[in-house]
N, C-alpha and C positions, 0 to 999 in steps of 0.2 A: 808433827804431821797430824792432821785431823783424822778422826775415825771415819770409816766408811759410811756409817749411819749419818754422821754430820754432813758429809760431802753429799750423800743422797738427799737429805733435807735441803741443802742449799740449791741443788739442781732443781728439785721440785719447786722450791720457792721462786726461783728466778723464771722458770718456765711458766708458773702460774701467774706471775706478774706480767710476763709478755703476753700471755693468753688474754689476760683481763684488759691490758692496754689495747689490744687488737679489737676485742669485742666492744669495749666502750667507743673506740674510734669509729667502728662500723655502725653503732647504734646512734651516735650523736651528730655524726656528719652525714647528711643526706646525699652528698656527692660521692661517697665512698662506694666502690665497686664491691657488692656483696659476695660475689663468687671469689674474687681475689682474696678478700678477708677471710672467707671460709677455707680456702686452700692454705693460707698462711697459718691459720689457727690449727689445721690438721697437721701442717709441717712442724709447728711448735710442739705438738703432742708426740709426734713420731721421734722428734729429736730428743725430747725428754726421756722417752722409753730407751732410745739407743744409749744415751749417756748413763742412765741408771744401770743398764746391763753392763756397760763397759767397767763400771765401778766394781761390780760383783766379780769380774774376771780379770784381776790384776795379774800382770806378768810376774812370775816368781824369779827372784834374783835381780830384777831391774825395776824395783818399785819407784825409785826416785825419778828415773827416766819416763816411766809409765805416767806418773802423775803430772810430770812437767808437760808431756805431749797432751795429756787429757785437758789440762787447764788451757793450753794454747788453742786446741781444737774447740773447746767450749766457748772460750772468749771470742773467737772468730765467728762462731755460729750465732751467739748472742748479738754481736754487732751486725751481722747480716739481717737478722730478724728486726732489730731496731731501725735500720735503714729501710727495710721493706715496709714497716709500719708507718714510717715517716712519709713514704711515697704513696700510701693508700689514698690519700685525699686529693 
């Protein structure tokens, strides 16, 4: 099992990449709706904060189940953001 610090770094890295992708998409494509892009970037940052906080408050006695659910939730959110970035243009 990875350490909490490594997991937080991974969450921050992925959120940073999603944020950057959304920012670049909004700057390079003139047809992009800027308000939707701004809302999406704010959502990415809120999600990053939520997941980092969840890492800090692991359930005692059920660590394996906690991290399994954490990963499933995080993967679903990342996929949601990737789809939303794809629909910006």
